[in-house]
ZALUM-684978 format. One record per residue (C-alpha): x, y, z; residue number from 1. Coordinates in steps of 0.02 Angstrom, whole numbers, plus 32768, in hexadecimal, padded with zeros to 4 digits. Example, Ala and Ser with C-alpha at 12.3 -4.5 7.8 and 13.67 -1.06 7.14 Angstrom:
residues 2
east, north, up, drenlo
8267, 7F1F, 8186, 1
82AC, 7FCB, 8165, 2
This chain:
residues 768
east, north, up, drenlo
7FF8, 800E, 8011, 1
8045, 80A6, 7FBD, 2
8082, 812A, 8055, 3
8077, 81DE, 805D, 4
8005, 8267, 803E, 5
7FFF, 82AA, 7F81, 6
7F5E, 8308, 7F37, 7
7F0A, 8294, 7EA8, 8
7F15, 82E6, 7E09, 9
7E6D, 8322, 7DCF, 10
7E9E, 8338, 7D15, 11
7F0A, 82E9, 7C9F, 12
7FC5, 831C, 7C8B, 13
7FE9, 8357, 7BEB, 14
8092, 834F, 7B90, 15
8125, 838C, 7C09, 16
817D, 82D2, 7BC8, 17
8237, 8329, 7BC4, 18
822F, 838F, 7C6B, 19
81EE, 8302, 7CB3, 20
8286, 8292, 7C7D, 21
82F0, 832C, 7CC1, 22
82AC, 8335, 7D66, 23
82AF, 826B, 7D6F, 24
8370, 827C, 7D4D, 25
8391, 830D, 7DC7, 26
8340, 829E, 7E57, 27
83A6, 81F6, 7E48, 28
843E, 8251, 7E47, 29
840C, 82F8, 7EC1, 30
83BC, 82F6, 7F66, 31
836F, 83A2, 7F50, 32
8314, 83E0, 7EAB, 33
82BD, 8495, 7EA1, 34
8247, 849D, 7E11, 35
8247, 8551, 7DDD, 36
81E5, 85BE, 7D75, 37
816B, 8652, 7D4E, 38
80C2, 863E, 7DA5, 39
804A, 85DA, 7D4E, 40
80C9, 8568, 7CFE, 41
8096, 84D9, 7D32, 42
8119, 84AE, 7DD1, 43
80A6, 8462, 7E51, 44
805D, 8401, 7DB4, 45
8103, 83B3, 7D6F, 46
813E, 83A0, 7E37, 47
808F, 8333, 7E51, 48
80B7, 82BD, 7DBB, 49
815D, 82A6, 7DEF, 50
8118, 827E, 7EA3, 51
80A5, 81F7, 7E57, 52
8110, 8197, 7DD7, 53
81AB, 818D, 7E67, 54
813E, 8167, 7F0B, 55
816F, 80AC, 7EF0, 56
822E, 80DC, 7EFA, 57
820E, 8126, 7FAE, 58
81E9, 809F, 8030, 59
81AC, 8126, 80B9, 60
813A, 8174, 8034, 61
811F, 8223, 7FC5, 62
80E7, 82CF, 8033, 63
80A5, 8351, 7FE3, 64
80B4, 83E7, 805A, 65
804E, 847F, 800E, 66
808E, 853C, 804B, 67
8035, 85AC, 7FE2, 68
7FCF, 85D2, 806A, 69
8040, 85D0, 80FA, 70
8087, 8692, 813F, 71
80E5, 8668, 81CF, 72
8196, 8625, 81B4, 73
8185, 85DD, 8276, 74
8118, 8566, 824A, 75
8155, 8514, 81A2, 76
81A6, 8488, 8202, 77
811B, 8463, 8263, 78
80A9, 8479, 81C5, 79
812A, 83EE, 816A, 80
812E, 8386, 821A, 81
806E, 837B, 8213, 82
8068, 833D, 8161, 83
80E7, 82B7, 8182, 84
808A, 827F, 820F, 85
80F8, 82AF, 8282, 86
8084, 82C7, 833A, 87
80F6, 82E8, 83B6, 88
80D8, 836E, 842D, 89
8162, 8387, 8493, 90
81C3, 8437, 84AE, 91
8249, 840F, 844B, 92
8258, 8499, 83AC, 93
81E0, 8457, 831B, 94
827D, 842B, 82B3, 95
82DF, 83E4, 831E, 96
8258, 835E, 8330, 97
822C, 835E, 827E, 98
82F8, 833C, 8241, 99
82F1, 82A9, 82D0, 100
8253, 8251, 8286, 101
829D, 8268, 81D8, 102
833F, 822F, 81F8, 103
8315, 8167, 81C3, 104
829A, 818E, 8147, 105
82A0, 8179, 808D, 106
8228, 81DF, 8040, 107
8207, 8284, 7FD0, 108
81CD, 8306, 8020, 109
817C, 8392, 7F8A, 110
817B, 842C, 7FDF, 111
810A, 84AC, 7F6F, 112
810A, 8551, 7F4B, 113
8198, 8592, 7FC3, 114
81C0, 8632, 7F87, 115
8178, 869C, 800F, 116
81D1, 8622, 808E, 117
8289, 862F, 8044, 118
82F1, 8636, 80D6, 119
828C, 85B9, 8163, 120
8289, 8545, 80D4, 121
8335, 8559, 808E, 122
8351, 852F, 8164, 123
82D5, 84A7, 8155, 124
831B, 8453, 80BE, 125
83D8, 8477, 8100, 126
83BA, 840D, 81A1, 127
834B, 8378, 8155, 128
83D3, 8366, 80B9, 129
8470, 8366, 814C, 130
8411, 82FE, 81CA, 131
83A0, 8277, 8166, 132
8403, 8230, 80D8, 133
836E, 81BE, 8096, 134
82ED, 826C, 807A, 135
82F5, 82C8, 7FD2, 136
829A, 8361, 7FB7, 137
8242, 839F, 7F22, 138
8200, 845A, 7F2B, 139
81B8, 84D6, 7ED1, 140
81E1, 8575, 7EC5, 141
81D2, 861F, 7E6C, 142
8287, 8639, 7EA5, 143
831A, 85CA, 7EDC, 144
835A, 85AE, 7F85, 145
8401, 85BD, 7F7F, 146
843C, 852C, 7FE9, 147
84C0, 84A0, 7FD5, 148
8499, 8416, 7F58, 149
83F2, 8466, 7F17, 150
83E5, 8427, 7E67, 151
8373, 849A, 7DFC, 152
82F6, 8494, 7D74, 153
82AD, 8525, 7D0D, 154
81FB, 84D8, 7CE0, 155
81EB, 853E, 7C35, 156
8131, 8563, 7BF5, 157
80EA, 84D8, 7B77, 158
812B, 84C1, 7AE3, 159
80C8, 8538, 7A5D, 160
8096, 852D, 797F, 161
812B, 8574, 7917, 162
80F1, 861A, 78D9, 163
8109, 85CC, 7838, 164
80A8, 8539, 784F, 165
8008, 8527, 77F0, 166
7FC0, 8472, 7800, 167
7F5B, 8446, 7874, 168
7FB6, 8394, 7897, 169
8060, 842B, 78D4, 170
7FD8, 8476, 793C, 171
7F96, 83F5, 7998, 172
804B, 839C, 79C1, 173
806C, 8438, 7A26, 174
8065, 841E, 7AF0, 175
7FF4, 84BA, 7AFD, 176
7F8E, 8493, 7A81, 177
7F6A, 83DE, 7AD3, 178
7F44, 8435, 7B6D, 179
7ED5, 84B1, 7B32, 180
7E6E, 842E, 7AD1, 181
7E72, 83B6, 7B66, 182
7E2D, 8440, 7BD1, 183
7DB6, 8474, 7B5D, 184
7D6C, 83C3, 7B3E, 185
7D21, 83CE, 7C0D, 186
7CF1, 846B, 7C09, 187
7C8C, 8478, 7B60, 188
7C55, 83B9, 7B3D, 189
7C83, 8389, 7A80, 190
7D03, 8417, 7A69, 191
7D93, 83D7, 79EE, 192
7E1A, 842F, 7986, 193
7DD4, 842A, 78E2, 194
7E0E, 8481, 7842, 195
7D94, 8520, 7876, 196
7DDA, 853C, 7911, 197
7E97, 8508, 791D, 198
7ED8, 85AF, 78E6, 199
7E87, 860E, 7975, 200
7EBE, 858F, 79F5, 201
7F76, 8593, 79CF, 202
7F58, 866A, 79C3, 203
7F22, 864A, 7A6E, 204
7F95, 85DD, 7AB3, 205
8022, 864C, 7A6A, 206
7FD3, 86DD, 7AC3, 207
7FE4, 8689, 7B6A, 208
8093, 8658, 7B4E, 209
8066, 85B8, 7B66, 210
8052, 85C8, 7C1C, 211
7FD9, 8528, 7C67, 212
7F8C, 85A0, 7CD9, 213
7F5E, 8620, 7C64, 214
7F0E, 85A5, 7BFA, 215
7EA8, 8554, 7C60, 216
7E65, 85FD, 7C97, 217
7E3C, 8619, 7BEB, 218
7DF6, 8571, 7BCA, 219
7D7D, 8595, 7C57, 220
7D2F, 8637, 7BE8, 221
7CFD, 85AF, 7B64, 222
7C4E, 8593, 7BB0, 223
7C23, 8649, 7B7F, 224
7C9E, 8662, 7AF8, 225
7CC9, 8606, 7A4D, 226
7D6F, 85EE, 7A21, 227
7D76, 8676, 799F, 228
7D36, 86E5, 7A2B, 229
7DAD, 86C5, 7AA8, 230
7E45, 86E0, 7A37, 231
7E05, 8793, 79F4, 232
7DF1, 87CD, 7AB8, 233
7EA3, 87A2, 7AE5, 234
7EDF, 885B, 7ACD, 235
7EC5, 8855, 7B95, 236
7EE7, 87B2, 7BD0, 237
7EF9, 87E8, 7C81, 238
7E37, 8818, 7C9D, 239
7E07, 879B, 7C1E, 240
7E63, 86F6, 7C67, 241
7E05, 86DA, 7D07, 242
7DB3, 8640, 7D54, 243
7D48, 861F, 7DEE, 244
7D76, 8573, 7E0E, 245
7D7B, 853D, 7EBE, 246
7E22, 84B5, 7E9A, 247
7E72, 855B, 7E67, 248
7ED3, 85AD, 7F0B, 249
7EAF, 866C, 7EF5, 250
7F56, 86A2, 7EC5, 251
7F25, 8642, 7E1B, 252
7E6B, 8677, 7E0B, 253
7E9D, 86FB, 7D82, 254
7F4F, 8714, 7D24, 255
7F6B, 87AC, 7D67, 256
7F53, 876A, 7E18, 257
7FD2, 86DB, 7DF1, 258
8049, 8770, 7DB6, 259
802A, 87D9, 7E3B, 260
8058, 875E, 7EAC, 261
80FC, 874E, 7E62, 262
8113, 8805, 7E5D, 263
80DD, 881A, 7F1E, 264
8186, 879E, 7F49, 265
8204, 8824, 7F01, 266
823D, 88AC, 7F5D, 267
8215, 895F, 7F31, 268
82B4, 896D, 7ECB, 269
82A7, 88D0, 7E6B, 270
81EB, 88FB, 7E47, 271
8236, 89A6, 7E04, 272
82BC, 8943, 7D97, 273
8236, 88D7, 7D4A, 274
81BA, 8956, 7D25, 275
824F, 89B5, 7CD7, 276
8288, 893A, 7C7A, 277
81D6, 8913, 7C0F, 278
8217, 89A4, 7BA5, 279
8281, 8920, 7B41, 280
8229, 88D9, 7AAB, 281
829C, 884C, 7A97, 282
82FC, 8833, 7B23, 283
83B0, 888B, 7B68, 284
8455, 887A, 7B8E, 285
84AC, 88A5, 7C33, 286
84E7, 894C, 7BE9, 287
842F, 8972, 7BB0, 288
83DE, 8957, 7C47, 289
845F, 89C4, 7CB2, 290
845F, 8A3C, 7C35, 291
839D, 8A5B, 7C4A, 292
8364, 8A13, 7CF0, 293
83E0, 8A5C, 7D66, 294
83B7, 8ABB, 7DF6, 295
841F, 8B67, 7DF4, 296
84A5, 8B59, 7E6A, 297
8496, 8AA3, 7E6E, 298
8531, 8A30, 7E4C, 299
8540, 89CF, 7DAF, 300
8545, 892A, 7E04, 301
848E, 8933, 7E64, 302
8438, 8924, 7DB0, 303
848F, 8873, 7D9B, 304
844F, 8859, 7E52, 305
83A8, 887C, 7E2B, 306
83BE, 8811, 7D8A, 307
8409, 8788, 7DAC, 308
835E, 8785, 7E5D, 309
82E9, 879B, 7DC0, 310
8335, 8705, 7D79, 311
832F, 86AD, 7E13, 312
8285, 86D0, 7E26, 313
8270, 868B, 7D61, 314
8216, 8755, 7D3E, 315
82AC, 8757, 7CB9, 316
8307, 86C1, 7C5A, 317
83B6, 86BD, 7C15, 318
83B7, 869B, 7B45, 319
840D, 8612, 7B29, 320
84AA, 8617, 7AB5, 321
84A1, 86E0, 7ABD, 322
8550, 8720, 7AF8, 323
8549, 8792, 7B38, 324
84BA, 8755, 7BA1, 325
8419, 87A2, 7B6F, 326
8386, 879A, 7BE6, 327
82BA, 878E, 7BB3, 328
8222, 8792, 7BFB, 329
8199, 8731, 7BC5, 330
8115, 8790, 7B67, 331
8093, 8776, 7BFD, 332
8113, 87B4, 7C71, 333
813A, 8855, 7C07, 334
808D, 888A, 7BF6, 335
807B, 887B, 7C9E, 336
8117, 88F7, 7CC3, 337
80E8, 8961, 7C43, 338
8046, 898B, 7C9E, 339
80AC, 89AA, 7D43, 340
810D, 8A0C, 7CF0, 341
8081, 8A7E, 7CC0, 342
8044, 8A7D, 7D72, 343
80E5, 8AB4, 7DA2, 344
80E8, 8B68, 7D4A, 345
8199, 8B3C, 7D02, 346
815E, 8AE6, 7C48, 347
8193, 8B84, 7BDB, 348
8241, 8B8F, 7C41, 349
8265, 8AEF, 7C44, 350
8220, 8AE3, 7B70, 351
828F, 8B81, 7B5A, 352
8340, 8B19, 7BB0, 353
8318, 8A80, 7B4D, 354
8311, 8B04, 7A99, 355
83B6, 8B44, 7ACE, 356
840B, 8AAA, 7B05, 357
83CD, 8A67, 7A48, 358
8413, 8B03, 7A0D, 359
84BA, 8AE3, 7A3F, 360
84B8, 8A3B, 7A07, 361
8473, 8A87, 7957, 362
8519, 8B01, 796A, 363
859D, 8A8A, 7996, 364
8565, 8A1A, 78E8, 365
8569, 8ABE, 788D, 366
8606, 8AEA, 78AA, 367
8647, 8A25, 787D, 368
85DE, 8A28, 77E3, 369
8687, 8A33, 777D, 370
86ED, 89EC, 77D7, 371
8720, 891D, 7809, 372
86A7, 891F, 789A, 373
8605, 8947, 781B, 374
85D1, 8889, 7818, 375
85C6, 8873, 78DC, 376
8565, 891B, 78FB, 377
84EE, 88F9, 7879, 378
84D7, 883D, 78CA, 379
84C3, 8899, 796D, 380
843D, 890F, 7931, 381
83DF, 886F, 78E2, 382
83E3, 8823, 79A3, 383
8395, 88C6, 79D8, 384
8315, 88E9, 7940, 385
8283, 88DC, 79A9, 386
82E4, 894B, 7A2A, 387
8306, 89CC, 798B, 388
8247, 89C4, 7947, 389
81FF, 89E7, 7A00, 390
826B, 8A76, 7A16, 391
823B, 8AC5, 796B, 392
8185, 8AB6, 7994, 393
81A6, 8B0A, 7A38, 394
81F6, 8BA2, 79E1, 395
8160, 8BA1, 7942, 396
80EB, 8BA5, 79C8, 397
811F, 8BF1, 7A5E, 398
810E, 8CC9, 7A26, 399
81C1, 8D28, 79E5, 400
821C, 8C85, 79EC, 401
820E, 8C61, 7932, 402
82BE, 8CB0, 790D, 403
8310, 8C21, 7982, 404
82BB, 8BA1, 790B, 405
8320, 8BFD, 787A, 406
83C7, 8C07, 78D2, 407
83A5, 8B34, 790B, 408
835E, 8B16, 784C, 409
8405, 8B6F, 7808, 410
8480, 8B13, 7870, 411
8420, 8A65, 782D, 412
83F8, 8A81, 7786, 413
8460, 89E6, 7759, 414
8427, 897F, 77C3, 415
837A, 8973, 777C, 416
83D2, 892F, 76E1, 417
8422, 88B6, 7735, 418
8397, 886B, 776B, 419
8331, 886C, 76E3, 420
82B8, 88FD, 7706, 421
82DB, 8996, 76B4, 422
821F, 89A7, 76B2, 423
8207, 89B2, 7752, 424
8298, 8A28, 7779, 425
8256, 8A9D, 76DF, 426
81B8, 8A98, 7752, 427
81E3, 8AC1, 77ED, 428
824A, 8B55, 778D, 429
81B5, 8B96, 7741, 430
814B, 8B91, 77DF, 431
81D4, 8BF1, 781F, 432
81DC, 8C77, 779A, 433
8115, 8C84, 77BA, 434
8141, 8CD6, 7864, 435
81E0, 8D30, 7839, 436
81B5, 8DA3, 77AF, 437
8223, 8E57, 77DD, 438
829C, 8E54, 7741, 439
834B, 8E14, 7791, 440
83EB, 8DA8, 777A, 441
8395, 8D1B, 77D9, 442
82FD, 8D23, 776D, 443
836C, 8D21, 76DF, 444
83BB, 8C83, 770D, 445
831D, 8C35, 7726, 446
82BF, 8C5D, 7687, 447
837F, 8C33, 7624, 448
836C, 8B71, 768B, 449
82B1, 8B74, 7653, 450
82D9, 8BA3, 75A3, 451
8381, 8B16, 7599, 452
8313, 8A8C, 75DC, 453
827D, 8AC1, 755F, 454
8300, 8AA9, 74CD, 455
8351, 89FE, 7517, 456
829E, 89BA, 751B, 457
8266, 89D2, 7471, 458
81DD, 8A56, 74A0, 459
8197, 8AC6, 741E, 460
8186, 8B42, 74C3, 461
8256, 8B72, 74B7, 462
823C, 8C01, 7439, 463
81C9, 8C4D, 74A9, 464
8225, 8C45, 7538, 465
82CA, 8C71, 74E8, 466
8283, 8D26, 74AF, 467
822A, 8D2B, 7570, 468
82E4, 8D1D, 75A6, 469
8333, 8D9A, 751C, 470
82C4, 8E0B, 753B, 471
82F7, 8E15, 7602, 472
83A5, 8DFD, 75C8, 473
83A0, 8EBB, 757E, 474
8351, 8EF1, 7604, 475
83D7, 8EC2, 7676, 476
8465, 8EDE, 760B, 477
84D9, 8E6D, 765E, 478
855C, 8E02, 75ED, 479
8561, 8D67, 7640, 480
8491, 8D6C, 7616, 481
849F, 8DAA, 7555, 482
851C, 8D2A, 754A, 483
849C, 8CB2, 758A, 484
8429, 8CFD, 74F7, 485
849F, 8CD1, 7466, 486
84BF, 8C12, 74B3, 487
840D, 8BE0, 74C9, 488
83EB, 8C25, 740E, 489
8471, 8BAC, 73D2, 490
843D, 8B25, 7438, 491
837A, 8B40, 73E0, 492
83A8, 8B4B, 7349, 493
8420, 8AA0, 7351, 494
83B4, 8A2F, 73AE, 495
82FF, 8A70, 7379, 496
8323, 8AC4, 72CA, 497
83B4, 8A38, 72A2, 498
8423, 8AC3, 7245, 499
84D2, 8AC5, 729B, 500
8502, 8B38, 7203, 501
84A1, 8BC2, 724D, 502
84CD, 8B7F, 7305, 503
8585, 8B67, 7300, 504
85A5, 8C24, 7306, 505
8522, 8C3F, 73A5, 506
8576, 8BBE, 7400, 507
8628, 8BF2, 73DF, 508
860B, 8C9F, 7402, 509
85B3, 8C61, 74B2, 510
8648, 8BE0, 74D2, 511
86C4, 8C84, 74C4, 512
8661, 8D05, 7511, 513
863E, 8C8E, 7597, 514
86F9, 8C65, 75B2, 515
8714, 8D21, 75B1, 516
86B0, 8D36, 764E, 517
8700, 8C8B, 76A8, 518
865A, 8C38, 76A9, 519
8694, 8B91, 76AD, 520
85F1, 8B22, 76AD, 521
859D, 8B99, 761F, 522
863A, 8B8D, 75C0, 523
8644, 8AC9, 75BE, 524
8583, 8ABD, 758B, 525
85AE, 8B39, 74F8, 526
8638, 8AC6, 74B9, 527
85D0, 8A25, 74DD, 528
8546, 8A72, 7460, 529
85C9, 8ABB, 73E8, 530
8614, 8A00, 73E8, 531
8584, 89A6, 73E1, 532
854A, 89F9, 7351, 533
85E2, 89E0, 72DD, 534
85E9, 8941, 7315, 535
8533, 890E, 72E0, 536
8550, 896B, 7234, 537
85F1, 893B, 7208, 538
8644, 89F5, 720D, 539
8700, 89EE, 71FA, 540
870E, 8A48, 729A, 541
86B8, 898B, 7307, 542
8759, 8940, 731B, 543
87B0, 89EA, 736E, 544
8726, 8A21, 73D5, 545
871A, 896F, 7410, 546
87A4, 895B, 7452, 547
87B0, 8A08, 74A9, 548
8724, 89E0, 7501, 549
8760, 8931, 7536, 550
87FD, 897A, 7572, 551
87AC, 89FF, 75CF, 552
8720, 89A2, 761E, 553
8799, 8900, 7649, 554
880A, 8979, 76B0, 555
8786, 89C0, 7728, 556
874E, 890B, 7754, 557
868C, 8931, 7740, 558
8641, 888B, 7717, 559
85A0, 88B2, 76E8, 560
85E7, 8933, 765E, 561
8659, 88AD, 762E, 562
85E5, 884F, 75EC, 563
85AC, 88CE, 757C, 564
866E, 8904, 753C, 565
8689, 8830, 7513, 566
85C7, 883B, 74AA, 567
8613, 88E3, 744C, 568
86BA, 888B, 742A, 569
866C, 87E1, 73FC, 570
85ED, 882B, 7383, 571
8672, 888D, 7330, 572
86DE, 87E4, 7312, 573
8659, 878D, 72E8, 574
8620, 87FE, 7268, 575
86CA, 87F3, 721E, 576
86C9, 8742, 721C, 577
8742, 8718, 729F, 578
86D6, 8691, 72FC, 579
8762, 863D, 7372, 580
8773, 86F7, 73D2, 581
86B8, 871F, 73B5, 582
8695, 867E, 7408, 583
8708, 868C, 74AE, 584
86D7, 874C, 74BF, 585
8622, 871C, 74C6, 586
8650, 8688, 7532, 587
869F, 86E7, 759E, 588
8603, 8774, 75A7, 589
858C, 86DE, 75E8, 590
85F7, 8698, 767A, 591
85E6, 8752, 76B8, 592
8536, 8743, 7691, 593
8536, 86B0, 7707, 594
859A, 86EC, 7787, 595
852C, 878E, 779A, 596
8483, 8743, 777A, 597
845C, 87E0, 76F7, 598
83B0, 87D2, 76B6, 599
83CB, 8867, 763C, 600
8497, 882F, 75FD, 601
8458, 876E, 75EA, 602
83CB, 8790, 7543, 603
845F, 87FB, 74F0, 604
84DD, 877E, 7502, 605
8479, 86E8, 74EB, 606
843A, 8732, 7444, 607
84E7, 8747, 7403, 608
852D, 869B, 7458, 609
8491, 8665, 73DD, 610
84D5, 86B4, 7344, 611
8582, 866B, 7361, 612
8551, 85B6, 7381, 613
84D9, 85D0, 72DC, 614
8584, 860B, 7269, 615
85EC, 856F, 72C1, 616
8570, 84DA, 72F0, 617
84CE, 84FF, 728E, 618
8470, 848B, 72FC, 619
83F8, 846A, 737F, 620
844B, 84D0, 740E, 621
8462, 856A, 7397, 622
839F, 8565, 7385, 623
8380, 8548, 744F, 624
83E6, 85C9, 746E, 625
8382, 863B, 741E, 626
82E8, 8614, 7455, 627
8326, 861F, 74FD, 628
8369, 86D1, 74C2, 629
82C8, 86ED, 7481, 630
8264, 86CB, 7528, 631
8300, 871F, 7594, 632
82D0, 87BE, 7525, 633
8212, 87C4, 754D, 634
8234, 87AE, 7607, 635
8290, 8842, 761A, 636
822D, 889C, 75D5, 637
826D, 88B7, 750B, 638
8229, 8868, 7475, 639
82C1, 8861, 73FE, 640
8276, 88A9, 7360, 641
8276, 8950, 73BD, 642
831C, 895B, 73B5, 643
832B, 8946, 72F9, 644
83D5, 8952, 72F0, 645
83EE, 88A7, 732E, 646
8377, 885A, 72AB, 647
83DA, 8836, 722C, 648
8463, 87DB, 727E, 649
83C6, 877C, 72D5, 650
8365, 8752, 7238, 651
8411, 8719, 71E5, 652
8433, 8693, 7267, 653
837B, 8655, 726C, 654
837A, 863D, 71BB, 655
841D, 85E0, 71C2, 656
83C4, 855A, 7246, 657
832B, 8552, 71D4, 658
839A, 8527, 7143, 659
840C, 84A7, 71AA, 660
8373, 845D, 721E, 661
82D7, 846C, 71AF, 662
825B, 84E0, 71F4, 663
81F2, 8456, 7241, 664
8294, 8421, 72A5, 665
82CE, 84E1, 72D3, 666
8219, 84F2, 730C, 667
821D, 847A, 7388, 668
82E6, 8497, 73CA, 669
82C3, 853D, 73E8, 670
8207, 852A, 7440, 671
827F, 84BA, 74B5, 672
82F3, 8554, 74BF, 673
825D, 85CF, 74FB, 674
8215, 8569, 7575, 675
82C6, 855A, 75D4, 676
82C7, 85B5, 768D, 677
8346, 8656, 76AF, 678
83BE, 85E1, 7711, 679
83A3, 852E, 767B, 680
83C9, 85AC, 7602, 681
846B, 85FA, 7654, 682
8497, 8549, 766E, 683
8485, 8518, 75B5, 684
84D5, 859F, 7577, 685
8574, 857E, 75DE, 686
858D, 84C0, 75EC, 687
8544, 849B, 7538, 688
84ED, 83FD, 7568, 689
8431, 83BE, 7547, 690
83B7, 8440, 75BF, 691
8355, 83EE, 7634, 692
82CF, 843A, 75EB, 693
8238, 848D, 765D, 694
81A2, 8445, 7632, 695
8159, 8498, 75AA, 696
80B9, 8482, 754F, 697
8083, 83F4, 74E3, 698
806E, 845B, 743C, 699
80A8, 8514, 7438, 700
8063, 85A7, 7473, 701
800E, 861D, 73F3, 702
802C, 86AF, 745A, 703
809E, 8722, 745D, 704
812F, 86F9, 74E8, 705
810E, 878B, 7583, 706
816E, 87D2, 760F, 707
80DF, 87A1, 7685, 708
80BD, 8701, 76F6, 709
803F, 8690, 76D8, 710
7FC6, 86EA, 7768, 711
7FF3, 87A7, 771F, 712
7FA3, 875F, 7670, 713
7F21, 872A, 76EA, 714
7EFF, 87D7, 772F, 715
7F1D, 883A, 7677, 716
7EA3, 87C6, 7636, 717
7E14, 87FE, 76C5, 718
7E59, 88BA, 76A8, 719
7E17, 88A8, 75FE, 720
7D6B, 886D, 7612, 721
7D64, 8916, 7678, 722
7D7F, 88BF, 772B, 723
7D9A, 893A, 77B8, 724
7E3D, 8909, 7835, 725
7DAF, 88C8, 78CE, 726
7D64, 8875, 7831, 727
7E00, 8810, 780E, 728
7E28, 87FD, 78BF, 729
7D7C, 8796, 78CA, 730
7D9C, 8735, 7818, 731
7E3B, 86F0, 7853, 732
7E14, 86E0, 7903, 733
7E9A, 8744, 793E, 734
7EA8, 87D5, 79A7, 735
7EA2, 8897, 794D, 736
7F48, 88C6, 7989, 737
7F78, 8830, 791A, 738
7F27, 8864, 7888, 739
7F56, 891D, 789A, 740
8006, 88D0, 7899, 741
7FF8, 8861, 77FF, 742
7FA3, 88F6, 7793, 743
803F, 8967, 77DE, 744
80C2, 88D4, 779F, 745
8063, 88CF, 76F4, 746
8070, 897D, 76D6, 747
8130, 8992, 76F4, 748
8165, 88E7, 768D, 749
8109, 8936, 7601, 750
8131, 89C8, 761E, 751
807A, 8A28, 761A, 752
8032, 8A9B, 766D, 753
7F79, 8A75, 7664, 754
7EF5, 89E8, 7672, 755
7EAB, 8A03, 75D1, 756
7F59, 89E2, 757C, 757
7F6B, 893F, 75E0, 758
7EB8, 8915, 7593, 759
7F16, 8960, 74EB, 760
7F98, 88D5, 7504, 761
7F29, 882F, 7533, 762
7EB8, 8863, 7492, 763
7F55, 8854, 7426, 764
7F9E, 87C9, 746D, 765
7F0B, 8768, 743B, 766
7F07, 87AB, 738D, 767
7F1A, 8749, 7302, 768
């Protein structure tokens, strides 16, 4: 007969196979195992399951001691003693009696919810472990005890569906979804995951961060709401996710109560840091936390001490494999922190500090933009992308801050290219221009950048933007700004009109004038486009210009710029028929694309690699490379025909391959290349091996490739039907904020400014 006192499990246990194995292994080698994690993550339930599964290993039983209702640490030993059956009523200290009683026992003691009694629990555990060698202790706590021999296991949220998952089976296999379905079937008999509701269920689980308590509380609303209604109402998860089940402790009756419990267990300094860290949208490192969250006059080590405390309390978690260490919060925890920060009256101050920190990073990146540290700084900005966006949004919604947004954008211009989102860079610049109307050098730069981006995207609006910039340049009369008009005129003439003969003198003039002004980056850009145009049109100046560009770039050590210098030198050699050096140059450029994960340079390099391969080995590999480049151009928001000067070489390569392979086989291989992911395309280009093809439709997609995700195309279709954001959210069973985010991303990616343009794009896409 089993000995002990372990509560009966009232509901089925879902998932946690990996955590069960980890805790069992830990208990086999350690005598004290602490399960820690954020409130509501399932520590107690995991401990109960372990106790049930391991009870036969302990002759004297498994004993569960619930401590959430105990507020006086002096009564801890007595409470544990009563639970394990010690009825002694002597005058000895309770802890002494308990330790003596346990001295010859072989049992598992489960101490649940210890975070508010850390010191008394540490004393009791230390005494038991030192004098009762047959006792093992499994403890649940939102903090660590920090005693000798403690083995800490962090309990994570339940696994969530991958954001890219689209099939019902992929979503159904995730632990969070399985828990939702299991509990929903009990709340609403007959409930099942279906083709009609699986998207909504996945959205709910993601919004609730896979926290079991939050999911169980949300499911309780299904007696009154349909799944799609529940999903659409999760904007304020704290007010909606609530229950009155008597089986839940008071601290778990609502999601907010569960997090309030954690907040109340923090010291005032820890509470302040929790709230302040919530301004970071994508986590932060120690330097960022110290810069933004410090108290004036405090020692710099105080922030580190508080971060360690919040890590121990599972408010923060450290990202794996990040160097230097980065700290993040679950979205639910961060949202709570933002609410607390707003209540403190310090939100604007902290967001301004956060903006200043981002601007400092941007300034350091800008200082290294033409040097050997360019690559690492671009990668650093990729890491801080969410924080960069948050800072820009603050600047463009807070009065009198838009000029600061333009300063940040000027310092990060090439970042938007490197991540393959020039359209987003332009989106932020144009939003800022709407708010900075006064003629100034700052406004002039922004107009220059918007025109530059429009030109490279093949946007027919570029000439109009150039005229506006020229008018401001004449008004300001500043030499560098006037030279900028010459450069942009040459750019548009080259890339949109395809007329190198007219563009060459403009680009030459811009190169010479920028060099005279000591504008290093602007000189490089002008020389780059001059050399590119010469190479693509077989001009006699192509080889010396591309060599000058390559030497200048190699000397700088700027890896992102080096991709384009190598590209230009390759094209010059390729057009001269020098295929061996061309192959070496473009292969080196592709390696740099891989190093930087550069989504802007990769389609340029992939395109020319396809040309060179078609000329040297006109077979399946070249056709696949051409297909991969086709998709990469679209993902970067560029249509190749809009960069007309590239089309003659592209068409020649395509004709060579159709002749060599035959049109049907060319189409098949081209289609395979189109369906490669970005990572697969890079690997294929570098390894020359057969690509590991991603799942692709059995038949060709007759619609034109799109820079939008599958979900964004769905949203665009609904916009074309005339639906509002609210209606779209209801139709797709997502939160209205999610629908609004999709619409904003569509506008950015397509470089549109209105829903009418999106609707027209959809109609054009479906036109025969």
